[in-house]
N, C-alpha and C positions, 0 to 999 in steps of 0.2 A: 504494500500500500504506500503510495508516494506522497500523500498529503491528506489533510482532513477535508473530506468532501462535505458540501452543504447543499441544502435543498434549493436555495434560490439561485437562479442562473447567474445573476450579477455577482453573487458571492463566489460561485464556481470560477468565474473569469478572474476574479481577484486572486483566489488561491492559486490558479494556474500561473498567473503572472508572477506571484511570489516564488513559485517553484523554479521558474526560469532564472530568477536572480539569485537563487540560493547557491552560495559557493560550495565547491566539493570538499569532502574531507581530505585533509593532507596526511594524517597519520592514523594510528592505531584504532582499536575497536571502540565503538560506542554501542552498548547493548544493555542499557539500564533504564529503569522507569523514569519518565519525564517528571522532573521536580524542579521548580524554579528556585528553590532554596539551595540547590546543589550546583557547584561548578565542576564540570567534568573535564579532565585533561584529555586531549585528543590522542594521546598515546597510551591510554589505559591506566591513568593514574588514579581513577576513581574519584569519589566525592572528596572535594577539598574543603573540609571543615576544620575548625580548631580542634574538635574532638578527635578527628581522624589524624591530624598532625601529632597530637599528644600520644595517640596509640602507636603510630609509627616510631616515634621517639622511644617509647617504652620497649618496643620490640628490638630496636637498634641497640639499646643499652644492655639488653638481656641476651639476645640471640647472637648478635654479631661478635662480641668479644670471645665467646666460646668457639665460634666457627673459625675465627682468626687463629685462635690457639690450636685448634685441630690441624689446620694447614701449616702452622708453624712446626708442630711435631712431625707432620708428614715430611716437610722439607728437611728437618733435623735428621730424621732417620734415613732419608735417601742420600743426603750429603755425607753421612758418616763413612761411606765407602771411600770417597775421595780423601777425607781427613786421615783415615787409617792407612791408606796407601802411602802417604808421606811418612808415616811413622812405623813402617815395617810389615805391613800386611802381606805384600808380595813375597818378601823374604821369608816370613814366618810360615807361609803355606806353600812355598816353593812354586809361585805362580810366574809364568812367562808373561810377556806383554800381551800376547794373544789371549792367554787365560784371563787376564784382568779385563780385557775388552769384553769377553764373553760373560764375565761376572756381572757387568753392567747390563748386557743384553738379556741374559737369562731371566732377570727380574721382570722384564716386560713380556717375555713369553708367558710367564705366570699371569701377568696382568691381562694379556689377551684372552687366555683361557678362562680367567675368572670373570671377565666382563659380562657375558650373557647370563651367567649364574647370578651375579649380584644385581644386574639390571632388573631382572625379573623379581628378585626378592625385595629390592628397594620399592618397586611399584606395589608388590603384594602387601608389604608391611609398612606402608607409608605413614600410618597412624601410630606406629611405634618406631619411627625413624631415628629418634634420639637414642633409644636403647640399642637399636641395630648398629649405629655408628660407634657407640660406646664399646660394644662387644668387639667390633673390628679393631678399635684402638688397643684394647687389652690384648688381643691376639697378636697384633703386630709388635707390641712391646715385648711380649714373650719371645717372639721369633728373633727380633733384633738382639736381645740378650743372649740367645742361644748361639749366635754367630761366634761368640768367644770360645765355644767348645769344638768348633770345626778344626779338623787336623789336616785336611787336604782340599784340593780343588773340588772333588766330588761332593764333599760335605758342604762347602761354601756354595756350590751351584744349587744344591737341593734347598739350602736355607734361603737363598735369594729368590728361587722360583716360588716358594710358598709365601714369602713376603710380598711378592708381586701379586700373587693370587688373592691375598687378603686385602691389600690396599686398593685393588681394582674397584672396590665398592665406593670409593670416595667421589669419583667423577659423577656417576649417575645420581648419587645421593645429593651432591651439591646442586646439580641442576634442579632436582625436585624441591630442595629447600627454598630456592629462590621463588619457585612457582607457588608454593603453599603459603608463603609468608608475605610476599611483596608483589605489587602490580608491575606491569611491564616497564613503565617509565622508571620505577625505583630500582630495577634489577641491575642496571649498569653500574651505579655507584656502589651498591652492596657487593656485587661480584668483584669489583676492583678492591674494595675494602677487605674482603675475605682473602683475596689473592695476596694482600700484603702480609699474610701469615707466612708465606714462603720466604720472602726476604728477611722477615723477622727471625725465622728459623735459621736462615743462613748466617745472620749476625750473631745470634746466640750460640750457634754451633761453632763459629769461628773463635769466639771468645772462650767457650768451654774447651775447644780443642787446644787453644794456646795454654790454658791452665793445665789440662791433662798432659800435654807435651812437656811441661816444665816440672812434672812430678819427679822426674829423674829415675833412679834405680828403684824398682819395686819388684815384688815377687811375681807380679803378673805383667806380661808384655804390654807395652804401651798401646799397641793397636787393639788388644783385647779389652783394655780399660774403656776405650771409646764405646764399644758395643755394650758392655756391662752397664755403664753409667747411663748412656742414652736410652737403652731399652728399659731400664728400671724406672727412670723418670717418666717415660712414655706410659708405662703400666700404671703408675700412680695417677697420671692425668686421666687415664681411662676410668678410674674409680670416680674422679671428680665429675666426669661427663655423665656417668650413670646417675649421679645424684642431682645434677643441675641442667643437663642438656635437654631442652624440651622436645617432645615427640611430634606434636601436631597442634595447630591452633584450636582444634575441637576439644583437646584434653590437657592443655598446658596449665600447669598450676600457678604460674606467675600472672596469668590473665584472669580477670573477673568474668563471670558468665556472659554479661552483655558485651564485653570486649572480645570474647571468643567469637560471638556472632558477627561482630563488626569486621574482624579479620577475614572471616570466611566470606562475608558479603563483599569486601573490598577486592578480593582476588577472584570473584566469580567471572570477571572478564578473561581470566586465564582458561576457564572452562574445563581444563583437564585435571585440576589439582586434587580432585576428590574421587577420581575414577580408578578402579582396580581391575576391571574386566579387560582382557586382552582382545584387541580388534585387529584381525589380519588385514583388513582393507586399509587401515591406517599404516600398517607395517609396509605394505607394497607401495602405498602412496609416497612414502619417504624416498623410494628409489626413482620415482618419477618427478621429483621436485628438483628444478634446476639449481637451487641454492645448495643442495647437497654436494654437487660436483665442484663447487667453488670453496665451500667451507671445509670439506675433507682435506684438500691439499694445503689449505691454510693451517689447519691443525697439524698435519704431517710435517710440514716444513718448519713451523714454529718449534716443534719438539726437536727436530734434527739440530736446529740452531742452538737450542737451549742447553744441549749437552756440553758445549764449550764452557758455559758458566756454572754448571752443576757438577756432574760426575767427574769431568776432566778439567774443571776450573783450577783445582789445586795443582795438577800436573802441568798445565799450561803455564801458570804463573811461576811455578818452580823452575820450569825450563828457561825462564827469562834470566835466571841467575840468582834468585833469592834463596835464603836458607829455609829449612823446614818450618821453623817457628814463624819467620816472616811471611812465608807462603800461607800458613794457616789463617793469619789475620788479613793479609792483602787480598786473598782470593774470596773472602767472605764479607767482612764488615763494610768496605766501600761498595761492593756489589749490592749488598742488602739495602744500604742507605739510598743508593741510586734508584733501585727498584721500588722502594717505598715512595719516594718522591714522584716517580713516574706513574705509579698506580694511583696515588692520591690525586695527582694532577689530571690525568686522563679521565678517571672515574668522576671526579667533581665536575670537570668541564663538560663531559658528555651528558651528565644528568641535568646540569643547569642551563646549558645552551638552549636558545630558542630554535636552533637549527639541528638537523640530523647530522652529527659529525663523528659518530663512533668509528666508521671505516676510514674517514679522513685522518683521524688521530692514529689509527692502526698503521696506515701507510707512512705517516710521519715518523712513528717510532721505529719502523723498519728501515727508513732512510738513514736515520742516525746509526742504527746497528750496522748498516751497510758501510758507513764511513769507518766505523771501528774495525770491521772485517778487513777492509782495504789496508788500514794501517798495520794490522798484524801480518797481513800477507806480504806487504811490499817493503816494510822497514827492515834494515839490516839487523843482525843479531845483537850488535853492541848497543843499539838504541832501546835498552830494556824499559826505561821509564815511558818513552813514547808508545812502545808496544803494550805496556800495562794500561795506558790511557785508552788505547784501542780496545783492549779487553773489556774495560769498563763500559765503553760505548756499546759494545755488543749486548750488554745486559739490559739495555733499554727496551729490547724487543719484548720484554715481559709485559709491558703495557698492551701490546698487540694481542698477546695470549688471553689476558683477562677480558678484553673487549670482545674477542671471538666467543668466549664462553657465554658472555651476556647475550650475544646474538642467538645462540642455541636456545637459551632459556626464553627469549622474547619472541622469536620468529617461527618456531615450530609449535603448532597447536594440535591438541588431541593427545590423550594419555599415551597410547601405544606409539604414535608417531614421534612424540617427544622422547619417549624412552628409547626408541630405535635410534633417534638422532644422537642422543647422549652416548649410547653404546658405540655407534659408528665413529663419532668423533674421538671417543676414547681409544678405539681401535687405531685410528690415525695417529693418535698420541703415542700409543705403544709401538706401532710400526716405526715411527720416527725415532723413538728412543732405542729401538733395536738396531736401526741402521746407523744412527749417529756415531756410536763408538768405533765402527769399522773404518771411519775416516782418520782416526788417530793412530798413526803408525809410529811406534817408538823408534824405529830406524831413522825417522825424519826429525827427531828431536834435535835441537830446540825449535826448528823452523816450522815443523808440522805443515808442510806445504799443501798436502792434500786436504787436510782438515780446514785450513784457512781459506783455501779455494772454495771448498764446499760452503763455508759461511758466506762468502761473497755471492755465490750463486743463489743460495736460499734467501738471503736478505734481499737481493734484487727481485726475486720472484714475489716475495712478500710485500714489496712496494706496489706491484702491479695487481696481484690477485684481489686485495680488498677494494681497489678502485673498480675492478670488473664487477665484483659483487654489488657494489653500490649502484652501478649503472643498471644492473638487472632489477634491483629493488625499486629504483626510481621508475623504470619502465613499467613494472608490474603494478605499482601503486597508481601510476597515471592511467593504466588500462582500467583498473577497478574504479577509479574516480569517474572515468567516462561512462562506464556501464551503470554504476550505482552512485548517482550523485548525492543521495541522502538516505541513510538507513532510517528505518522506522524508529521513532523515539521510544515507544513503549515496548514493542516486541520485535525482535529481529527475526525475519523469515529467511531461513537459509536452507537451500536444497529442498524446499517444500515443507520444511518442518518449522514449527513455531517454538522458540526457545527464549527463556528469560535468563539465560546464562548457566543452565544446569545440564545442558546436553553436552556430550563428549564429542565435539566436532573439530575437524582439522582446519588449518588456515586456508586450504583450498575450498572446503565446504562452507566456510564463513566469508567468502570473498566479498559479500555485500558490505560488511562492516570491518573486516580485518585489514589493517595496513601494516606493512613491514617497517620496523625501525632500522635505521642504518647510520 
């Protein structure tokens, strides 16, 4: 229904004239009841009232710090491999350079195998999501601690495989968390804020590593101390999460009854946040969606590039000529601070800007990363300070990764389609992480010619791909604006179905009112 028809012919002409002058929607969904007392954001921000703002602030203060901490521990436990390598892991377990490369890759084989398993469980138990995440944290804390009892590469490979299998839960879980707590407009800033947990973990890990490295002679080898201490702290944090990490808006103890209803009402525009039934038509629709084939390589190449600043960051910086203790700090603290600044800046700018700039910011981050890659690739060996600056510039690409995650949360609608998208992007992440270490050949130390060439190629591609995706989003939004100039205010009719925001429909099925953010 395109307008409110009236019985008088003069009135009908007036209404028809008003329709012709109605501007098209520019952004996101509008599918809520018409209410003059409410101001609705065009990208799905929902009712903008003082009460709503206070509720968002309450959620931010309770949910966000815990999620940041979760990702900080995730980063801490992933980076421990690099720290321990500087302090004797390879010598202690008699690992060749190729063995060490496979130690990094085997983690992500476990990650790949665990993804379908966790993606389905996360969707199935989304109303107990906090408990699920807490059990994952407890499990990975135990596995990290057990690394210290490994005596050869077979034991280390097995340990890393199961660690990857367990941690695979975190990507689909994070995508779901954004959908059940926040509107589409709010997700960019929150995903960037949560992503700050990774550089925070990098900073804390570097400082802890420096302290552990200075312990000197102990009965336990230094590389083993890293795993015992990091794993134990992670396990203790898992207990904290069991006590405080909320499960779902419908049963969260920190919210009052009316606040729970408000949260659920606010995210109705997401449509898929309370669905648990699997729909195969949505699964297949994901593979027909053009954005899939641009987002997948973005995630893949982002991860290949990130290897230089995570697993191999310590070895790269050490190759510039710094000592083990210097390397532990130089490869972590400055990188973490840079990434925090980039994530805070891009997240705040993307959420506050009146324009759609997520993909423009992504391309800009990768352009700076490209400059750093060129410096590391082209500068001579003796310019270690300049090469270190190049290394720091490559870490700016982290802003692009966070913005890409926010697009998955915002631009795929339908429970099964969004779950499939989260799984596919995590597969891209794992594939990139498996491939990345293969470019680091110890025979090329300290120049790492192949690895730095790879960084130049991936960074160049990551400047172009976000711009291509932006063009597709703009064209698709324009097409929908031409076809559907104005959605119904009271009830959105999509695909012949009437819905007030409770149907589990995809972004294709909701093309009347769904506009992509970019």
